[in-house]
N, C-alpha and C positions, 0 to 999 in steps of 0.2 A: 887544795882540796875543796875549799868552799867555792872557788871559781868553777871547778868542774861540776859541782852539784847544781849551781845556778844555771850553767849551760845546759845540763841535762833537763832541768825543769823547763827552760825556754823551748828546747827542742821537742820535749814531750807535749807542751802546749800547742806548738805549731802543728805537730802530727795529729793531735786530737781535733784541732780545728779543721784540718784537711779532711779527716774522717767524717766529721759532722757535715761538712759541705757536700761531700760525695754521697753520704747517706741521704741527705735531704733531696738531692737531685734525683736519686733512684726512686725514693718514695713518691716524690711529686710526679715523676714521669709515669709511675704505675697508676696513680690516681687519675691524672688528667690525660691519659692516653686516648687518642682519637684515631679512628680508622679513616683512611683516605677514601673519598667518595668514589663510587663505581664510575660515575659519569661527571666530568667537570662542567662547570657553568651553572647558570641559573635558569629556572623555569620561567618562560614568558607566556603569559596567558593570551595566546594568539589563536585565531580560528583554526579548527582542525581541518586537515585535508584528507581527501579520500585516498584509497590505496592507489599506488602508482604516482603519487605526487600531485595529482590534479585536484583542484578545489571542487568540493561537492557543489553541484548546481543548486542554487536556492532561488526561488521565485521572488523578485523584488516586491516590496510593499505596493499595494494599490493606493497611491498617494492621494487620490481624490476621496478615498474613504478614510484613511488613517489620519491625515493632517487636520481636518476639521475637528476631530475628537481627541487630538493629542493633548497631553498634560504639559502646558507651558512651564508651570512651576517646577515640575520634575525635569524638564529640559534645562532650565536655568541651573538647577542643582547639579545636573550632569556636566554642565560647562565648568563647574568648579575645578575639575581635574585638568582643565585647559588653561586656566589663568596664569599658571607659572610661565607659559610661553607666549600666550596671545592676549591682546586687548580686543575689546568689542565695541567700545564707544566710537561714535562718529569722529573721524579725524584723529583718532588715537595713534600713538606712535607704535611701530612694530618693535617686538622684543626678539626673543630667540626665534619666534615664529612671526608671521605677518599679522597685521591687524585684520580682524575678521568681520568688521562691519560691512554689511551688504554682500556677504560671501555667497549666499544662496542665489543662484542665477547669475552670479558675477563671472568675470573672466578668470581663467586659471593662470596662475603665476603672473598677475598683472598689478600687484600692489607696489606702487612706486617706492623706490629706496630700499627695497628688501632684496637681499642676495639669494635668489632661489637656486636650488641644486640643478645641475645639468639634467638630471632625471626628470625633475618637475617641468623644466622647460621643454623637454622632449615630449612629455605627456601632454602639455598644453597644445602642442601642434596636432596631436591626435584627438584630444578631447578638450576643446577650447573653453567650455562652459561648465561651471559647477552646477549641473542639474541635480535633481533630487536623487536620481540613481547613482550619479557619480559620487556625490557626497556620502551616500549610504555605503557604497563599496569601499571608499577610501577610509571612512571611519571604522568599518569592520576590521580592516587590516591594512594600514597605510603602506607598510613595507611590501606587501604582496600586490596591492593595486598599482603602486608606483615603485617598482624595484629601484633602489638607490636613493630614495628620498632621504632628506636629512631629518625628517620627523621620526623620532625614536619611539613614539607612543605605540604600544602593542595593539591597541584597537579595542572596540566595544563589541562584544559578541551578542549581547541581548538586543534583539530587533526593536522592541518597544522603547528601550532607552535611546537608541539611535533615532527613532521616529520623533520622540519628544525633544531631543536635542536639535534636530534639524528644524522642527517646527518653531522652536524658540529662536534659533539663528535667523530664521526667516523674519521673525518679528523685530530683529535688530538691523534695520536698514534695507531689508529685502521684501517689504510688504507689497511692492509692485510686481513681484514675480508670481505669475498666476499659478493657482492650484488646479491641476487637471481634473476633468470630470471623472467620477468613479467609473471603473471598468465594468461594463454591463456583464461581461462573461464571468466576473468574480463576485457577483452579487447573489444573495440567497435566492434560490429558486431559478437560477439561470440554467439554460440548456446545458446538458453535460457535454464534455469534450468528446471528440471523435473516438470511438472505441468503447465508450462507457454506455451502460444501459440505464435509461432513466427509471426512476422508481415508479412502479405500478405499470410499466409498459407491458404490452401483450407479448407472450412468448410464442416461439415458432411451433408449428404443428409437430406433434410427436414428442414434445418436451414434457416430462412429468412435472406436475405441480404438487405442492404440499397438500396431502390429504385427498388428492384426486387421482384418477387413473390417467393413462396417457391420452393425449389429444389425437383424434382421428379425423381425417378429412371426410366431409359429407358433401355430396353433390346436390345443390339446390335445384329449385324448379327451373330456373333460367339457365341451368347448366353450369353455374358458377360454383367453384369449389369453396366451401366455407369450413370452419373448424368447429368441431363439437367435442366436448369432453365426455368420455365414457366414464361411468361411475366406477369407483375403485372396488375391487373384489372385497367382500366382507372378510374380516379376519376370523380365525378360529375362535377367538375369545368372544367376539360379538355374535357369531352365528350359532354358537352352541354345539358345533360339530367339531370333531377332532380332525386335525390336519393329517394327511397321509404321511406315512413314514417310509 
């Protein structure tokens, strides 16, 4: 009889333990339940593209204007995100990425001893030099500029940050690479592009102007047609007479 009682106690203890384990699992599942994400993957901060998949056209910086005023200290700070893969000192060894000393104006995919991707080698045949524009486009979105590159960096979307970084890279072994002259067409006061009307330009005959009546052609003494502005008709508020209804 005593043996049966002890066996019942053991069985009861086992069952109680099992109930506790099951109960804890149920409670824990209810507390820490998480919904599956609607979209799998991680967000990559890459430049946006226009509708249809084509990249939005952006005018490249005027290097002759922006490089002389670039913030080299800010450019060096921006390079901090690159040191995990690249060295910059002269003669430095390549890491995950190639050494970047003298990269501005240097040859593409030409760092000895580094295994470049086939995509970068193909790109080098099409664009053999790291010009300012090439570096700017690559740093904006490496994977878009050179599809298939091994460089997994998402890119730098801020134009001024890229300008500062490129200016600093130029100071690291690329000082002999010339800075182009400023583009006269992009300087303050430059002539407007075709199709634009310069500020203060004369308007065509017959075009109303603010506060004045329409312009009417008048024949001068020499038989030449000139433009004369006719005075605007006085409004009812200023003439003191009521307008017809």
